[in-house]
N, C-alpha and C positions, 0 to 999 in steps of 0.2 A: 635378330639374325635368323630366327625361326622361319620368318617369311622368306628370306633369302634361300634357306635350305630347301623349302618346298618349291620355290620358283626354279631353283637349280635342278631339282629332281624332275620337274615337269619338262624343262627344256631337254635334259639328257634323255628322258624316256622317249620323247619325240624323235630325237636323233638316233637312238638305238633302234627304234622301230624301222626307220628308213634304212639304217645299216643292215639289219637282219633281212629285210625284204630284198635289198640289193644283193646280199649274199646268197639268198635263195635263187635269184635270177642269174647271177654271174659266178656263184661259188666264191672262193677266196682267191680269185685271179690276181688280186693286189699283192699276194705273197711274193711275186717276182720283183716287186719294187725295192730298189735300194734306197738308202736314206736320202740321197740327193734327189731321187725321183719323187719321193713323198714331199720333200721340201718344195720342189717345183710345182707339184699339184696344189699345195697350200698357197704358194705364191700366186698362181693363176687365179685362184678364188679371191684372195685378198686384193690383188691388183684390180680385178674386175669390180669389186665393191668400191674401191677408191676411184676408179674411172667413172663409175655411175654417180658417185657422190660429187665429183668435180664437174661432170657434164650436166647433171640433173636430169638426164634421160637415159633410156636403155632401149636396145633393139632386140635383144634376146629375151625370151619370156621368163626364164628363171629369175626370181626376185632376190633381193638382198638377203632376206631371211633364209632362203634355200642355200645361198652361198655360205652364210655363217654356219648353217647346219653341216654343210660339206666340210668346212674347216674343222669343226669338232670331230667329225668322223675320220678325216684324214689325220688329225692329231692322234686319235686313238690308234689308227693303223700304224702310225709312226712308232708309238710306244709299244705296240704288240710286236712289231718287227724288231725293235731293239731287244725286247724280252726274249723272243725266240732266237735272236742272234744269227739268223740266216735269211737270205732272200732267195727263195726257191719255189718251184712249183709244188705246192702242197695243199691238198684240200683239208681244211680244218672242219671237223664235225660240228654241226650246228650248236650242240649243247656246250662244247668246249669254247666255241667262238663267243657265245653269249657270256660265258664265265670270264673269258679274257677281256671282253669289252667292259664288263662290270668292274673287274679289278682295276683297270686303268682309270675309269671315270670315278671310282671311289677314291683312288689316290689323288686325282685332280680336285675332287670335292673337299677332301680333308685339307689339302693345301690352301684352297680357297677359304675354308673356315678359319684356318690358322692366320692367314693374311688379313681376313676381315676383322679378326680380333685385334690385330695390331694396327691396322690402317683405318678402322672405323667405317668400313664400306665407302671409302672415298670414290670408288668406281661409280657409284650412283650419281655423282656430279659430273662425270666425264661424258664427252661427246662420242658418238658413233665413229666419227672420223679418227679420234684418238685411239680407239680400240683397233681400227684397221692399221693405223700407223705403227702401233706397238707390236701388232702381229708381224708386220713387215720387218721391223727391227729384229724381232726374235728369229725370223727366218734368215736374215743376214748374219746373225750371230751363229746359227747352226752351220751355215755355209763356211764361215771362218773357222769354226771348230773342225769341220771336215777337212778344210785346207791345212789344218794343223795336225792331221792324222788322228783326229778325235781327242787330242790332248788339250787340256787347259792348265794354266799356271795357278789361277786364283778363282776363276769363274765357274759357274754352274755348267753342267754338261748338257748334252743334247736333250736328254729326257726332261730336265727342268724347263727347258725352253718350250718343248711340246706341251707340258702341263700348263704353262702360262698362256700359250696360244689357245688351248682348249678353254681355259677360264675366261680369257678376254672375249672369245666368241660367245660363251654362255652369257656373260654380262651384257653384251650387245643385244642378244636375243631377249633377255629379260627386259631390257629397256625399250625394245621396239614396240 
């Protein structure tokens, strides 16, 4: 599992680097996004990967790796938005943004380590197509939770689905 931990950190570090550079370029303009908008951004990226997988070709330059990185970063954005509990125009200072990012990916990583303990890293035998499909399932679940006014009877909440989405995308990048 030590290999997995190092591989996870390497993927996340690359994504964080992109996230912080884009935040330097655009600020935290994503703060205006409501949960459904974050879900739609994740959907667009996952659906693009699925379409490329099905067609076997692509016309836009961004590769599948970049889309999975975007999924990780939008998953982190979703978690930060839930934590801050408002969707508003607010510029988050760089140091705080980096700290918020780290908090969310550390939570996702701990969940991954716990699940790897119980499932024996079964994800290593899964296909890239399955990761995309599972991400799409998690997005549908979040949409249903939103339709239920954020309430669940027995199921995990929005945050747990975002964490799983992040981890599926990390797994896909590790296996690429």
